[in-house]
N, C-alpha and C positions, 0 to 999 in steps of 0.2 A: 622336633617333638618325639619323633621315634628313638632318637638317641637318649633322651632323658628317661623314657620308659625302660630301656634297656639297661641304663645305669642304675635306676631304681631297683629293678628286678635283680641286678647282679648284687647290690648291697643287701637286699633282703634275703637272697640266697646264701650269702656268706654268714648271716646271722644264724642260719638254720643249721649249716654244715658244722660238724664237730671240729674243734681246733686240736691238731695233732702236732705237737712240737718235736724237736730232736730227741728229747728224753724219752717221750712216750714211744716214739718209733723205735728207738734203741731197745727199750723193754720188750715190745712186741716182737722185734726181730730176734732177740735172745731167747725168748720162751719158744718160738717157732723153730729155731735152730736146735735148741736142746731136745725138743720133741722129735724132730726129724732124726737126729743122730741117735737117740734111744730107740726109736721105732726101727731104724735101719740095723742097729747092733742086735737088739734082742728079738726082733722078728714080729710076725703077726700074732696078736692076742697078748702082748706083753703087759698092757694096762690092766686087763681083767685078772691075770694071774697076779700081778702085783697087788691089786686091791684084795683078792682072796688069801694070798700068802701073808701079806704084811699090812693089815688094815690100819695100824696105828701110823706107820710111816706114810701110808696112802693119804691118811687124814692130814697128817702134817703137811704134805705136799700141796693138798687142797687148800688148806688155810694159808700157806705161803703164796699160793697162786692168787687167791683172793686179795691178799695184802698188797701184792705187787700191781694188780689191776685197778685197786681203789683210786689211785691218784689220776687214772685215765677216765674212770666213770663218775666219781663224785662231783668234781667241779661243774660239768655241764648241767647235772641235775640241780645243784645248788643255784647256778646261775638262772635256770629256768624258774625256780621257786622264789628268786629275788633275795636270796641269802648272801651275805658277804662271801666272796671268793678271792679277795685280794691276797690272803695268805698262801694260796695254792698257785695263782696265776697273776702275779702283780703287773706283768708286762703285756698282758693280754688286753686288747682294745675293749673286750666285752666284760671285763672284770667289774664286779660290783664291790664298792666299798662301803663299810658300815656308816650309818648315820649317827654321829655322836651327839648326844644330849648335853648342851652346856648349861650350867647353872649360873644364875645371876649373882 
């Protein structure tokens, strides 16, 4: 009986945890590496200086960062809302497929 409870708790906990694939991990590692190289090269306060000196370029970088992070953030939100997520994560066991209406 104790083993069944542990197994049930494990399956419940995996449903709550976010699913991070190799692609998402690669994106996060690339962004982290780019930030650390830039911070090491330009020194302390480079981000504030970049935003104040070149606001258009800084805004472009911000939009690009949001675009790169959306595939990591959006599918779990859609899954929790019960919306289809098969186009983003077809191989994920928790993927939600659309319900098709068939006409007679």
